[in-house]
PDB file of N, CA, C and O in Angstrom:
ATOM      1  N   UNK A   1     194.875 158.495  51.933  1.00  0.00           N
ATOM      2  CA  UNK A   1     196.133 158.515  51.211  1.00  0.00           C
ATOM      3  C   UNK A   1     196.354 157.141  50.602  1.00  0.00           C
ATOM      4  O   UNK A   1     196.239 156.129  51.295  1.00  0.00           O
ATOM      5  N   UNK A   2     196.662 157.095  49.346  1.00  0.00           N
ATOM      6  CA  UNK A   2     196.879 155.840  48.640  1.00  0.00           C
ATOM      7  C   UNK A   2     198.324 155.398  48.750  1.00  0.00           C
ATOM      8  O   UNK A   2     199.240 156.221  48.763  1.00  0.00           O
ATOM      9  N   UNK A   3     198.523 154.076  48.831  1.00  0.00           N
ATOM     10  CA  UNK A   3     199.883 153.549  48.888  1.00  0.00           C
ATOM     11  C   UNK A   3     200.314 153.015  47.529  1.00  0.00           C
ATOM     12  O   UNK A   3     201.328 152.326  47.414  1.00  0.00           O
ATOM     13  N   UNK A   4     199.542 153.335  46.511  1.00  0.00           N
ATOM     14  CA  UNK A   4     199.833 152.857  45.168  1.00  0.00           C
ATOM     15  C   UNK A   4     199.858 154.040  44.222  1.00  0.00           C
ATOM     16  O   UNK A   4     199.000 154.921  44.291  1.00  0.00           O
ATOM     17  N   UNK A   5     200.852 154.058  43.333  1.00  0.00           N
ATOM     18  CA  UNK A   5     200.885 155.087  42.306  1.00  0.00           C
ATOM     19  C   UNK A   5     200.681 154.427  40.965  1.00  0.00           C
ATOM     20  O   UNK A   5     200.982 153.247  40.786  1.00  0.00           O
ATOM     21  N   UNK A   6     200.180 155.175  40.046  1.00  0.00           N
ATOM     22  CA  UNK A   6     199.995 154.668  38.691  1.00  0.00           C
ATOM     23  C   UNK A   6     201.011 155.333  37.789  1.00  0.00           C
ATOM     24  O   UNK A   6     201.315 156.517  37.934  1.00  0.00           O
ATOM     25  N   UNK A   7     201.530 154.554  36.857  1.00  0.00           N
ATOM     26  CA  UNK A   7     202.417 155.134  35.863  1.00  0.00           C
ATOM     27  C   UNK A   7     201.624 156.143  35.057  1.00  0.00           C
ATOM     28  O   UNK A   7     200.399 156.057  34.968  1.00  0.00           O
ATOM     29  N   UNK A   8     202.310 157.075  34.486  1.00  0.00           N
ATOM     30  CA  UNK A   8     201.675 158.101  33.678  1.00  0.00           C
ATOM     31  C   UNK A   8     200.811 157.480  32.594  1.00  0.00           C
ATOM     32  O   UNK A   8     201.143 156.417  32.070  1.00  0.00           O
ATOM     33  N   UNK A   9     199.712 158.129  32.255  1.00  0.00           N
ATOM     34  CA  UNK A   9     198.844 157.611  31.208  1.00  0.00           C
ATOM     35  C   UNK A   9     199.556 157.581  29.868  1.00  0.00           C
ATOM     36  O   UNK A   9     199.126 156.884  28.949  1.00  0.00           O
ATOM     37  N   UNK A  10     200.658 158.345  29.750  1.00  0.00           N
ATOM     38  CA  UNK A  10     201.415 158.323  28.499  1.00  0.00           C
ATOM     39  C   UNK A  10     202.090 156.978  28.276  1.00  0.00           C
ATOM     40  O   UNK A  10     202.520 156.678  27.162  1.00  0.00           O
ATOM     41  N   UNK A  11     202.187 156.162  29.328  1.00  0.00           N
ATOM     42  CA  UNK A  11     202.886 154.893  29.210  1.00  0.00           C
ATOM     43  C   UNK A  11     202.097 153.877  28.408  1.00  0.00           C
ATOM     44  O   UNK A  11     202.663 152.915  27.889  1.00  0.00           O
ATOM     45  N   UNK A  12     200.781 154.088  28.302  1.00  0.00           N
ATOM     46  CA  UNK A  12     199.961 153.136  27.588  1.00  0.00           C
ATOM     47  C   UNK A  12     199.599 151.941  28.441  1.00  0.00           C
ATOM     48  O   UNK A  12     198.962 151.011  27.946  1.00  0.00           O
ATOM     49  N   UNK A  13     199.980 151.933  29.695  1.00  0.00           N
ATOM     50  CA  UNK A  13     199.677 150.826  30.597  1.00  0.00           C
ATOM     51  C   UNK A  13     199.250 151.387  31.937  1.00  0.00           C
ATOM     52  O   UNK A  13     199.587 152.521  32.275  1.00  0.00           O
ATOM     53  N   UNK A  14     198.518 150.608  32.695  1.00  0.00           N
ATOM     54  CA  UNK A  14     198.084 151.017  34.025  1.00  0.00           C
ATOM     55  C   UNK A  14     198.825 150.234  35.090  1.00  0.00           C
ATOM     56  O   UNK A  14     198.229 149.803  36.076  1.00  0.00           O
ATOM     57  N   UNK A  15     200.102 150.051  34.901  1.00  0.00           N
ATOM     58  CA  UNK A  15     200.896 149.309  35.872  1.00  0.00           C
ATOM     59  C   UNK A  15     200.901 150.064  37.190  1.00  0.00           C
ATOM     60  O   UNK A  15     201.167 151.265  37.223  1.00  0.00           O
ATOM     61  N   UNK A  16     200.607 149.361  38.271  1.00  0.00           N
ATOM     62  CA  UNK A  16     200.604 149.988  39.588  1.00  0.00           C
ATOM     63  C   UNK A  16     201.921 149.706  40.297  1.00  0.00           C
ATOM     64  O   UNK A  16     202.479 148.614  40.197  1.00  0.00           O
ATOM     65  N   UNK A  17     202.397 150.703  41.005  1.00  0.00           N
ATOM     66  CA  UNK A  17     203.625 150.596  41.790  1.00  0.00           C
ATOM     67  C   UNK A  17     203.283 150.969  43.222  1.00  0.00           C
ATOM     68  O   UNK A  17     202.745 152.048  43.470  1.00  0.00           O
ATOM     69  N   UNK A  18     203.588 150.088  44.167  1.00  0.00           N
ATOM     70  CA  UNK A  18     203.329 150.378  45.571  1.00  0.00           C
ATOM     71  C   UNK A  18     204.366 151.371  46.085  1.00  0.00           C
ATOM     72  O   UNK A  18     205.388 151.616  45.444  1.00  0.00           O
ATOM     73  N   UNK A  19     204.084 151.931  47.241  1.00  0.00           N
ATOM     74  CA  UNK A  19     205.032 152.835  47.882  1.00  0.00           C
ATOM     75  C   UNK A  19     206.353 152.105  48.114  1.00  0.00           C
ATOM     76  O   UNK A  19     207.425 152.668  47.897  1.00  0.00           O
ATOM     77  N   UNK A  20     206.272 150.862  48.552  1.00  0.00           N
ATOM     78  CA  UNK A  20     207.482 150.064  48.798  1.00  0.00           C
ATOM     79  C   UNK A  20     208.263 149.834  47.500  1.00  0.00           C
ATOM     80  O   UNK A  20     209.487 149.956  47.486  1.00  0.00           O
ATOM     81  N   UNK A  21     207.567 149.504  46.420  1.00  0.00           N
ATOM     82  CA  UNK A  21     208.252 149.298  45.140  1.00  0.00           C
ATOM     83  C   UNK A  21     208.942 150.577  44.683  1.00  0.00           C
ATOM     84  O   UNK A  21     210.071 150.532  44.194  1.00  0.00           O
ATOM     85  N   UNK A  22     208.274 151.713  44.838  1.00  0.00           N
ATOM     86  CA  UNK A  22     208.889 152.983  44.450  1.00  0.00           C
ATOM     87  C   UNK A  22     210.124 153.277  45.281  1.00  0.00           C
ATOM     88  O   UNK A  22     211.119 153.771  44.752  1.00  0.00           O
ATOM     89  N   UNK A  23     210.078 152.982  46.570  1.00  0.00           N
ATOM     90  CA  UNK A  23     211.227 153.217  47.447  1.00  0.00           C
ATOM     91  C   UNK A  23     212.382 152.301  47.051  1.00  0.00           C
ATOM     92  O   UNK A  23     213.522 152.757  46.961  1.00  0.00           O
ATOM     93  N   UNK A  24     212.108 151.022  46.815  1.00  0.00           N
ATOM     94  CA  UNK A  24     213.150 150.086  46.377  1.00  0.00           C
ATOM     95  C   UNK A  24     213.730 150.509  45.031  1.00  0.00           C
ATOM     96  O   UNK A  24     214.935 150.397  44.806  1.00  0.00           O
ATOM     97  N   UNK A  25     212.871 150.992  44.142  1.00  0.00           N
ATOM     98  CA  UNK A  25     213.280 151.490  42.829  1.00  0.00           C
ATOM     99  C   UNK A  25     214.260 152.657  42.994  1.00  0.00           C
ATOM    100  O   UNK A  25     215.318 152.676  42.365  1.00  0.00           O
ATOM    101  N   UNK A  26     213.908 153.620  43.833  1.00  0.00           N
ATOM    102  CA  UNK A  26     214.772 154.785  44.068  1.00  0.00           C
ATOM    103  C   UNK A  26     216.120 154.367  44.648  1.00  0.00           C
ATOM    104  O   UNK A  26     217.164 154.850  44.211  1.00  0.00           O
ATOM    105  N   UNK A  27     216.097 153.480  45.622  1.00  0.00           N
ATOM    106  CA  UNK A  27     217.344 153.021  46.244  1.00  0.00           C
ATOM    107  C   UNK A  27     218.225 152.278  45.242  1.00  0.00           C
ATOM    108  O   UNK A  27     219.441 152.466  45.214  1.00  0.00           O
ATOM    109  N   UNK A  28     217.603 151.435  44.424  1.00  0.00           N
ATOM    110  CA  UNK A  28     218.361 150.676  43.432  1.00  0.00           C
ATOM    111  C   UNK A  28     218.932 151.600  42.356  1.00  0.00           C
ATOM    112  O   UNK A  28     220.048 151.380  41.885  1.00  0.00           O
ATOM    113  N   UNK A  29     218.180 152.629  41.961  1.00  0.00           N
ATOM    114  CA  UNK A  29     218.690 153.601  40.981  1.00  0.00           C
ATOM    115  C   UNK A  29     219.920 154.318  41.520  1.00  0.00           C
ATOM    116  O   UNK A  29     220.881 154.559  40.790  1.00  0.00           O
ATOM    117  N   UNK A  30     219.881 154.656  42.811  1.00  0.00           N
ATOM    118  CA  UNK A  30     221.023 155.332  43.419  1.00  0.00           C
ATOM    119  C   UNK A  30     222.237 154.406  43.451  1.00  0.00           C
ATOM    120  O   UNK A  30     223.368 154.858  43.277  1.00  0.00           O
ATOM    121  N   UNK A  31     222.010 153.140  43.670  1.00  0.00           N
ATOM    122  CA  UNK A  31     223.105 152.175  43.750  1.00  0.00           C
ATOM    123  C   UNK A  31     223.645 151.822  42.362  1.00  0.00           C
ATOM    124  O   UNK A  31     224.856 151.782  42.148  1.00  0.00           O
ATOM    125  N   UNK A  32     222.734 151.569  41.428  1.00  0.00           N
ATOM    126  CA  UNK A  32     223.126 151.209  40.056  1.00  0.00           C
ATOM    127  C   UNK A  32     222.976 152.435  39.163  1.00  0.00           C
ATOM    128  O   UNK A  32     221.937 152.628  38.532  1.00  0.00           O
ATOM    129  N   UNK A  33     223.998 153.247  39.113  1.00  0.00           N
ATOM    130  CA  UNK A  33     223.965 154.492  38.352  1.00  0.00           C
ATOM    131  C   UNK A  33     224.002 154.275  36.852  1.00  0.00           C
ATOM    132  O   UNK A  33     224.130 153.152  36.364  1.00  0.00           O
ATOM    133  N   UNK A  34     223.885 155.379  36.139  1.00  0.00           N
ATOM    134  CA  UNK A  34     223.965 155.333  34.678  1.00  0.00           C
ATOM    135  C   UNK A  34     225.268 154.678  34.262  1.00  0.00           C
ATOM    136  O   UNK A  34     226.308 154.892  34.885  1.00  0.00           O
ATOM    137  N   UNK A  35     225.210 153.893  33.226  1.00  0.00           N
ATOM    138  CA  UNK A  35     226.397 153.220  32.726  1.00  0.00           C
ATOM    139  C   UNK A  35     226.620 151.851  33.326  1.00  0.00           C
ATOM    140  O   UNK A  35     227.512 151.127  32.886  1.00  0.00           O
ATOM    141  N   UNK A  36     225.829 151.474  34.327  1.00  0.00           N
ATOM    142  CA  UNK A  36     225.942 150.142  34.911  1.00  0.00           C
ATOM    143  C   UNK A  36     225.472 149.113  33.888  1.00  0.00           C
ATOM    144  O   UNK A  36     224.357 149.224  33.377  1.00  0.00           O
ATOM    145  N   UNK A  37     226.294 148.118  33.582  1.00  0.00           N
ATOM    146  CA  UNK A  37     225.842 147.063  32.655  1.00  0.00           C
ATOM    147  C   UNK A  37     224.598 146.364  33.208  1.00  0.00           C
ATOM    148  O   UNK A  37     224.514 146.079  34.403  1.00  0.00           O
ATOM    149  N   UNK A  38     223.650 146.099  32.335  1.00  0.00           N
ATOM    150  CA  UNK A  38     222.395 145.432  32.717  1.00  0.00           C
ATOM    151  C   UNK A  38     221.691 146.153  33.859  1.00  0.00           C
ATOM    152  O   UNK A  38     221.139 145.519  34.758  1.00  0.00           O
ATOM    153  N   UNK A  39     221.714 147.480  33.816  1.00  0.00           N
ATOM    154  CA  UNK A  39     221.165 148.294  34.906  1.00  0.00           C
ATOM    155  C   UNK A  39     219.731 147.935  35.245  1.00  0.00           C
ATOM    156  O   UNK A  39     219.406 147.767  36.420  1.00  0.00           O
ATOM    157  N   UNK A  40     218.870 147.813  34.256  1.00  0.00           N
ATOM    158  CA  UNK A  40     217.446 147.609  34.526  1.00  0.00           C
ATOM    159  C   UNK A  40     217.191 146.224  35.106  1.00  0.00           C
ATOM    160  O   UNK A  40     216.309 146.060  35.949  1.00  0.00           O
ATOM    161  N   UNK A  41     217.938 145.247  34.675  1.00  0.00           N
ATOM    162  CA  UNK A  41     217.827 143.914  35.251  1.00  0.00           C
ATOM    163  C   UNK A  41     218.273 143.931  36.708  1.00  0.00           C
ATOM    164  O   UNK A  41     217.630 143.318  37.560  1.00  0.00           O
ATOM    165  N   UNK A  42     219.351 144.616  36.994  1.00  0.00           N
ATOM    166  CA  UNK A  42     219.856 144.707  38.368  1.00  0.00           C
ATOM    167  C   UNK A  42     218.887 145.459  39.268  1.00  0.00           C
ATOM    168  O   UNK A  42     218.680 145.070  40.417  1.00  0.00           O
ATOM    169  N   UNK A  43     218.293 146.530  38.758  1.00  0.00           N
ATOM    170  CA  UNK A  43     217.302 147.270  39.542  1.00  0.00           C
ATOM    171  C   UNK A  43     216.091 146.375  39.812  1.00  0.00           C
ATOM    172  O   UNK A  43     215.579 146.339  40.930  1.00  0.00           O
ATOM    173  N   UNK A  44     215.641 145.663  38.796  1.00  0.00           N
ATOM    174  CA  UNK A  44     214.514 144.742  38.947  1.00  0.00           C
ATOM    175  C   UNK A  44     214.800 143.701  40.026  1.00  0.00           C
ATOM    176  O   UNK A  44     213.954 143.439  40.881  1.00  0.00           O
ATOM    177  N   UNK A  45     215.968 143.121  39.985  1.00  0.00           N
ATOM    178  CA  UNK A  45     216.340 142.111  40.979  1.00  0.00           C
ATOM    179  C   UNK A  45     216.439 142.713  42.376  1.00  0.00           C
ATOM    180  O   UNK A  45     216.046 142.080  43.356  1.00  0.00           O
ATOM    181  N   UNK A  46     216.968 143.941  42.470  1.00  0.00           N
ATOM    182  CA  UNK A  46     217.084 144.610  43.764  1.00  0.00           C
ATOM    183  C   UNK A  46     215.708 144.897  44.364  1.00  0.00           C
ATOM    184  O   UNK A  46     215.567 145.026  45.580  1.00  0.00           O
ATOM    185  N   UNK A  47     214.706 144.994  43.508  1.00  0.00           N
ATOM    186  CA  UNK A  47     213.335 145.216  43.957  1.00  0.00           C
ATOM    187  C   UNK A  47     212.645 143.904  44.305  1.00  0.00           C
ATOM    188  O   UNK A  47     211.465 143.902  44.656  1.00  0.00           O
ATOM    189  N   UNK A  48     213.351 142.809  44.213  1.00  0.00           N
ATOM    190  CA  UNK A  48     212.760 141.518  44.531  1.00  0.00           C
ATOM    191  C   UNK A  48     212.059 140.869  43.356  1.00  0.00           C
ATOM    192  O   UNK A  48     211.333 139.889  43.526  1.00  0.00           O
ATOM    193  N   UNK A  49     212.272 141.410  42.160  1.00  0.00           N
ATOM    194  CA  UNK A  49     211.673 140.831  40.967  1.00  0.00           C
ATOM    195  C   UNK A  49     210.183 141.095  40.818  1.00  0.00           C
ATOM    196  O   UNK A  49     209.509 140.419  40.040  1.00  0.00           O
ATOM    197  N   UNK A  50     209.656 142.080  41.560  1.00  0.00           N
ATOM    198  CA  UNK A  50     208.226 142.381  41.450  1.00  0.00           C
ATOM    199  C   UNK A  50     207.878 143.068  40.140  1.00  0.00           C
ATOM    200  O   UNK A  50     206.718 143.074  39.728  1.00  0.00           O
ATOM    201  N   UNK A  51     208.873 143.643  39.487  1.00  0.00           N
ATOM    202  CA  UNK A  51     208.710 144.282  38.182  1.00  0.00           C
ATOM    203  C   UNK A  51     209.799 143.753  37.255  1.00  0.00           C
ATOM    204  O   UNK A  51     210.909 143.451  37.691  1.00  0.00           O
ATOM    205  N   UNK A  52     209.469 143.646  35.984  1.00  0.00           N
ATOM    206  CA  UNK A  52     210.459 143.190  35.008  1.00  0.00           C
ATOM    207  C   UNK A  52     211.447 144.314  34.711  1.00  0.00           C
ATOM    208  O   UNK A  52     211.207 145.473  35.050  1.00  0.00           O
ATOM    209  N   UNK A  53     212.548 143.959  34.079  1.00  0.00           N
ATOM    210  CA  UNK A  53     213.534 144.957  33.672  1.00  0.00           C
ATOM    211  C   UNK A  53     212.892 145.977  32.735  1.00  0.00           C
ATOM    212  O   UNK A  53     213.185 147.169  32.828  1.00  0.00           O
ATOM    213  N   UNK A  54     212.020 145.524  31.832  1.00  0.00           N
ATOM    214  CA  UNK A  54     211.345 146.454  30.923  1.00  0.00           C
ATOM    215  C   UNK A  54     210.403 147.392  31.670  1.00  0.00           C
ATOM    216  O   UNK A  54     210.327 148.575  31.339  1.00  0.00           O
ATOM    217  N   UNK A  55     209.684 146.885  32.672  1.00  0.00           N
ATOM    218  CA  UNK A  55     208.806 147.744  33.463  1.00  0.00           C
ATOM    219  C   UNK A  55     209.612 148.786  34.241  1.00  0.00           C
ATOM    220  O   UNK A  55     209.205 149.943  34.349  1.00  0.00           O
ATOM    221  N   UNK A  56     210.748 148.369  34.776  1.00  0.00           N
ATOM    222  CA  UNK A  56     211.616 149.277  35.514  1.00  0.00           C
ATOM    223  C   UNK A  56     212.159 150.366  34.591  1.00  0.00           C
ATOM    224  O   UNK A  56     212.146 151.545  34.944  1.00  0.00           O
ATOM    225  N   UNK A  57     212.632 149.974  33.420  1.00  0.00           N
ATOM    226  CA  UNK A  57     213.166 150.936  32.454  1.00  0.00           C
ATOM    227  C   UNK A  57     212.087 151.940  32.054  1.00  0.00           C
ATOM    228  O   UNK A  57     212.355 153.140  31.996  1.00  0.00           O
ATOM    229  N   UNK A  58     210.881 151.468  31.781  1.00  0.00           N
ATOM    230  CA  UNK A  58     209.793 152.350  31.358  1.00  0.00           C
ATOM    231  C   UNK A  58     209.387 153.292  32.493  1.00  0.00           C
ATOM    232  O   UNK A  58     209.093 154.463  32.252  1.00  0.00           O
ATOM    233  N   UNK A  59     209.368 152.791  33.713  1.00  0.00           N
ATOM    234  CA  UNK A  59     209.033 153.624  34.873  1.00  0.00           C
ATOM    235  C   UNK A  59     210.058 154.754  35.003  1.00  0.00           C
ATOM    236  O   UNK A  59     209.699 155.897  35.288  1.00  0.00           O
ATOM    237  N   UNK A  60     211.318 154.429  34.794  1.00  0.00           N
ATOM    238  CA  UNK A  60     212.379 155.436  34.836  1.00  0.00           C
ATOM    239  C   UNK A  60     212.201 156.465  33.725  1.00  0.00           C
ATOM    240  O   UNK A  60     212.339 157.665  33.964  1.00  0.00           O
ATOM    241  N   UNK A  61     211.900 156.009  32.522  1.00  0.00           N
ATOM    242  CA  UNK A  61     211.714 156.930  31.395  1.00  0.00           C
ATOM    243  C   UNK A  61     210.572 157.905  31.661  1.00  0.00           C
ATOM    244  O   UNK A  61     210.679 159.091  31.349  1.00  0.00           O
ATOM    245  N   UNK A  62     209.488 157.411  32.233  1.00  0.00           N
ATOM    246  CA  UNK A  62     208.343 158.270  32.553  1.00  0.00           C
ATOM    247  C   UNK A  62     208.740 159.288  33.627  1.00  0.00           C
ATOM    248  O   UNK A  62     208.438 160.476  33.513  1.00  0.00           O
ATOM    249  N   UNK A  63     209.418 158.806  34.665  1.00  0.00           N
ATOM    250  CA  UNK A  63     209.882 159.689  35.733  1.00  0.00           C
ATOM    251  C   UNK A  63     210.831 160.753  35.187  1.00  0.00           C
ATOM    252  O   UNK A  63     210.691 161.936  35.501  1.00  0.00           O
ATOM    253  N   UNK A  64     211.787 160.336  34.379  1.00  0.00           N
ATOM    254  CA  UNK A  64     212.753 161.264  33.793  1.00  0.00           C
ATOM    255  C   UNK A  64     212.046 162.324  32.947  1.00  0.00           C
ATOM    256  O   UNK A  64     212.384 163.505  33.021  1.00  0.00           O
ATOM    257  N   UNK A  65     211.079 161.909  32.155  1.00  0.00           N
ATOM    258  CA  UNK A  65     210.331 162.849  31.317  1.00  0.00           C
ATOM    259  C   UNK A  65     209.535 163.826  32.183  1.00  0.00           C
ATOM    260  O   UNK A  65     209.492 165.022  31.896  1.00  0.00           O
ATOM    261  N   UNK A  66     208.906 163.311  33.243  1.00  0.00           N
ATOM    262  CA  UNK A  66     208.141 164.185  34.136  1.00  0.00           C
ATOM    263  C   UNK A  66     209.043 165.229  34.792  1.00  0.00           C
ATOM    264  O   UNK A  66     208.669 166.397  34.892  1.00  0.00           O
ATOM    265  N   UNK A  67     210.222 164.816  35.237  1.00  0.00           N
ATOM    266  CA  UNK A  67     211.166 165.753  35.856  1.00  0.00           C
ATOM    267  C   UNK A  67     211.573 166.826  34.850  1.00  0.00           C
ATOM    268  O   UNK A  67     211.639 168.005  35.197  1.00  0.00           O
ATOM    269  N   UNK A  68     211.843 166.434  33.621  1.00  0.00           N
ATOM    270  CA  UNK A  68     212.221 167.408  32.590  1.00  0.00           C
ATOM    271  C   UNK A  68     211.102 168.407  32.334  1.00  0.00           C
ATOM    272  O   UNK A  68     211.365 169.597  32.161  1.00  0.00           O
ATOM    273  N   UNK A  69     209.843 167.936  32.308  1.00  0.00           N
ATOM    274  CA  UNK A  69     208.712 168.834  32.105  1.00  0.00           C
ATOM    275  C   UNK A  69     208.574 169.810  33.269  1.00  0.00           C
ATOM    276  O   UNK A  69     208.301 170.992  33.057  1.00  0.00           O
ATOM    277  N   UNK A  70     208.758 169.328  34.495  1.00  0.00           N
ATOM    278  CA  UNK A  70     208.680 170.196  35.669  1.00  0.00           C
ATOM    279  C   UNK A  70     209.794 171.233  35.635  1.00  0.00           C
ATOM    280  O   UNK A  70     209.549 172.423  35.832  1.00  0.00           O
ATOM    281  N   UNK A  71     211.020 170.776  35.385  1.00  0.00           N
ATOM    282  CA  UNK A  71     212.162 171.694  35.368  1.00  0.00           C
ATOM    283  C   UNK A  71     212.065 172.735  34.264  1.00  0.00           C
ATOM    284  O   UNK A  71     212.577 173.845  34.412  1.00  0.00           O
ATOM    285  N   UNK A  72     211.412 172.390  33.158  1.00  0.00           N
ATOM    286  CA  UNK A  72     211.271 173.341  32.061  1.00  0.00           C
ATOM    287  C   UNK A  72     210.149 174.346  32.320  1.00  0.00           C
ATOM    288  O   UNK A  72     209.998 175.320  31.583  1.00  0.00           O
ATOM    289  N   UNK A  73     209.359 174.101  33.379  1.00  0.00           N
ATOM    290  CA  UNK A  73     208.249 174.998  33.688  1.00  0.00           C
ATOM    291  C   UNK A  73     206.989 174.707  32.907  1.00  0.00           C
ATOM    292  O   UNK A  73     206.016 175.454  32.998  1.00  0.00           O
ATOM    293  N   UNK A  74     206.992 173.633  32.140  1.00  0.00           N
ATOM    294  CA  UNK A  74     205.822 173.302  31.321  1.00  0.00           C
ATOM    295  C   UNK A  74     204.693 172.714  32.146  1.00  0.00           C
ATOM    296  O   UNK A  74     203.534 172.793  31.738  1.00  0.00           O
ATOM    297  N   UNK A  75     205.000 172.122  33.305  1.00  0.00           N
ATOM    298  CA  UNK A  75     203.981 171.684  34.253  1.00  0.00           C
ATOM    299  C   UNK A  75     204.451 172.108  35.645  1.00  0.00           C
ATOM    300  O   UNK A  75     205.655 172.195  35.891  1.00  0.00           O
ATOM    301  N   UNK A  76     203.510 172.371  36.559  1.00  0.00           N
ATOM    302  CA  UNK A  76     203.895 172.862  37.891  1.00  0.00           C
ATOM    303  C   UNK A  76     204.500 171.759  38.759  1.00  0.00           C
ATOM    304  O   UNK A  76     204.298 170.569  38.520  1.00  0.00           O
ATOM    305  N   UNK A  77     205.250 172.195  39.773  1.00  0.00           N
ATOM    306  CA  UNK A  77     205.764 171.255  40.761  1.00  0.00           C
ATOM    307  C   UNK A  77     204.584 170.573  41.439  1.00  0.00           C
ATOM    308  O   UNK A  77     203.550 171.206  41.648  1.00  0.00           O
ATOM    309  N   UNK A  78     204.716 169.295  41.787  1.00  0.00           N
ATOM    310  CA  UNK A  78     203.630 168.615  42.505  1.00  0.00           C
ATOM    311  C   UNK A  78     203.385 169.278  43.855  1.00  0.00           C
ATOM    312  O   UNK A  78     204.295 169.856  44.450  1.00  0.00           O
ATOM    313  N   UNK A  79     202.160 169.191  44.325  1.00  0.00           N
ATOM    314  CA  UNK A  79     201.775 169.744  45.619  1.00  0.00           C
ATOM    315  C   UNK A  79     201.804 168.616  46.641  1.00  0.00           C
ATOM    316  O   UNK A  79     200.925 167.754  46.636  1.00  0.00           O
ATOM    317  N   UNK A  80     202.812 168.612  47.523  1.00  0.00           N
ATOM    318  CA  UNK A  80     202.955 167.578  48.536  1.00  0.00           C
ATOM    319  C   UNK A  80     202.411 168.063  49.867  1.00  0.00           C
ATOM    320  O   UNK A  80     202.525 169.244  50.197  1.00  0.00           O
ATOM    321  N   UNK A  81     201.805 167.132  50.650  1.00  0.00           N
ATOM    322  CA  UNK A  81     201.353 167.499  51.982  1.00  0.00           C
ATOM    323  C   UNK A  81     202.496 167.314  52.973  1.00  0.00           C
ATOM    324  O   UNK A  81     203.601 166.942  52.577  1.00  0.00           O
ATOM    325  N   UNK A  82     202.250 167.566  54.237  1.00  0.00           N
ATOM    326  CA  UNK A  82     203.299 167.526  55.264  1.00  0.00           C
ATOM    327  C   UNK A  82     203.931 166.147  55.410  1.00  0.00           C
ATOM    328  O   UNK A  82     205.080 166.043  55.837  1.00  0.00           O
ATOM    329  N   UNK A  83     203.209 165.091  55.066  1.00  0.00           N
ATOM    330  CA  UNK A  83     203.734 163.732  55.170  1.00  0.00           C
ATOM    331  C   UNK A  83     204.495 163.307  53.918  1.00  0.00           C
ATOM    332  O   UNK A  83     205.002 162.187  53.861  1.00  0.00           O
ATOM    333  N   UNK A  84     204.582 164.165  52.932  1.00  0.00           N
ATOM    334  CA  UNK A  84     205.302 163.863  51.702  1.00  0.00           C
ATOM    335  C   UNK A  84     204.463 163.177  50.646  1.00  0.00           C
ATOM    336  O   UNK A  84     204.984 162.769  49.609  1.00  0.00           O
ATOM    337  N   UNK A  85     203.174 163.045  50.895  1.00  0.00           N
ATOM    338  CA  UNK A  85     202.282 162.432  49.904  1.00  0.00           C
ATOM    339  C   UNK A  85     201.811 163.499  48.932  1.00  0.00           C
ATOM    340  O   UNK A  85     201.599 164.651  49.309  1.00  0.00           O
ATOM    341  N   UNK A  86     201.652 163.108  47.690  1.00  0.00           N
ATOM    342  CA  UNK A  86     201.204 164.018  46.645  1.00  0.00           C
ATOM    343  C   UNK A  86     199.721 164.263  46.779  1.00  0.00           C
ATOM    344  O   UNK A  86     198.947 163.323  46.959  1.00  0.00           O
ATOM    345  N   UNK A  87     199.310 165.540  46.692  1.00  0.00           N
ATOM    346  CA  UNK A  87     197.894 165.911  46.755  1.00  0.00           C
ATOM    347  C   UNK A  87     197.333 166.038  45.365  1.00  0.00           C
ATOM    348  O   UNK A  87     196.152 166.345  45.201  1.00  0.00           O
TER     349      UNK A  87
END
């Protein structure tokens, strides 16, 4: 099981995000909701500055697009194992 995820190939970059970075990202998104001034900068700082505000914003855009594709039925739901890791 890998502890690193790669941003979608649609991003044009191979930026790697660790499991910890993804968890901090999710927690910061929940805390700094839509409409928060300087949201991406605040999320970046909440993650310890391991990613720039632009990297955080792009990661969110990719995630948001993936969720929309799944919800529309255009791609299947991910197959997770019992530990919650994607297969």
